[in-house]
N, C-alpha and C positions, 0 to 999 in steps of 0.2 A: 318729256312725259310720254307715256304709252297710251294708246287709245284702244278701244275694244275691237277695232278692225285690224290690229296687229301693227299699227304704225308707231314709230318712235319719232317724236317731234321736238324740235328746239329751234326757236327763231323761225326762219323761213325754211329750214331743213325738214323734210318729211321722208322717212325711209321705212319700207316694209321689213320688219325684223321678226315677226312671229305670226302665228295663225290667229284667226278671230276667236274671241271668247264672248260669253254672254250669259243668258238665263241659267240660273241655278249653279253657276260656277263660282269658285272662290279665286279671286286674283290677289296676288301678293307682290309687292314691290320690295326688292332687296337693294338697299343702299350699302355698298361695300366701301368703307373708309379705312379698312385695316391696311396700314402701309406694308405689312409683311406678306400680304396676299398677292398672288399673281393677278388677281382681278381688282386691285386697289383702285379707288376712285372711279367706280362704275356703278351702274344701276342695272338690275335684271328683273325680268318679269316671270312670275311663276303662276300657273293656273292649276288649281286642285293639287298643289304640292309638287308639280312637275315644272321644270324649267322649260319655257316656251320661246325664250330669246337668248341669244348670246349676250354676255355683259356689254352694255353700251357705255362708252366713256362719259363721265360727267363733263359738261362743257367747261372749258378753261375759265370762262367768266364766273362760274359758280364754285370752282374749287376753293376750299378754305373759307367759304362763306357759310352762314347758318342756312340750313335747308329746312323749309317748312312743308310738312305734308299737306297736300291739297288735292281734293277730289272734285272734279266737275262732272256733271251728268245732266241728261235730259231724257224725259219720258221713261224712267226706270224706277224701280224700288231698289234702294241701296242700303246695305248694312256696312258700317265702317267699324273695324275691330282694332282697338289699340291695346288689347289685353296682354297678359303675361306669356301666353302660348299661342302659336298660330292656329287658325281654324282648321287648316290642313297641314299635317307634318311636312317639313321640308327634308331633303335628303342629307342635311347637315345641321349642325347646331349653330344658332346665331341669336343675337339679342333682338327682341321685339321692341317696338317703339317705347312701350312702357318700361322696358328694362335697359334702355339706352345708357351707355356709359357717360358719366359726367364730362369726360374729355370731349365727347361728341355732342354735347348739349349746351344750350345757353338758356338759362332761366332768369327771367327778369321779374322782379316783384312789382306789383302795381303801386303807383304813387297815389297815396290818399292825401287830399288837401288837408291842411292844418285845421280848418274849421269844419271838415267833413262834407263840404258842399262842392260839387263839381261845377265847372263852368262850360257852357256851350255858347259859342259865338256864331251868330248868323249874319254874315255880311249882306247888305242890301245895296244894290246899285242899279243905275239905269243901263239899258241895253247898249252894248258897244261903247261904254264909257270907262273901260279899264278896271272892271271889278276883279277879274282874274289877275291883272297886274298887281293890284293892291293885295290880293290873297297871297301871291308869290312873295312879295316883299314882307308881308306879315309872317308867313311861315318861315322865311329865312332867319328872321329875328326871334321867333318864338317856336323853338324846336319841339316843345311838349304838345303842341296842337297837331291834330290829324285832320286833313281835308277829306270830307265826305261829299263827293259831287260826281256827276256823270263824267267829268273830265278825269277825276282821280281813278274812277273805276275803269275807264278806257285805258288809262296809262298802265294800271295794274294788269289788265287783260293783254296789252301789247307786250309787256315785259314777261308775261307768262307764256308767250308763244301762240296765243290765240289769233285766228285770222278774222279779218273784218272786211266785208264787201266794200270796195272803194278805198281800203287802207285806213290807217289811223291818222294820217296827216291832213286829210281833206276836212276842212271845216267851213261851214257856211256862215257861222257867227263866231265872234270872239268870246261870247258868253255862254254858248251852248254847243259843245263839241258834236 
């Protein structure tokens, strides 16, 4: 990912690839998956319609996978635009997120229960008595459930390349990461 200080981050790698951007500027992320392009399988950052970074290779672990647009921010007002045309014109023509080709998209329909009622499961356990072990076993057998917990959010943050003081492996309790 790119940050507003001009860094490109993935995992523990942090590299200065562009100048800073911020207030009243329009940032655009270009994901180039066109196999015939010299910049295939790269991401590039544009600010106000101008390229501010050289194309950065998509990490090997993410190639061929579904890429989800994600924006994280703190202490700013943010406008996210998925429309049919960029807010600032780019020096070439490309598809916006809204116009993405079906070959580069994965659309999943929501599953509606037969009776129309959704189920929420709230496991309750005693501290340090294996609640998360039970959750892990349950999720392995019941793939339609999604865990919403501090542990799941920290796992997502780590996989997204975020840094955490003290790292993600340090745990003081088996029940509360």
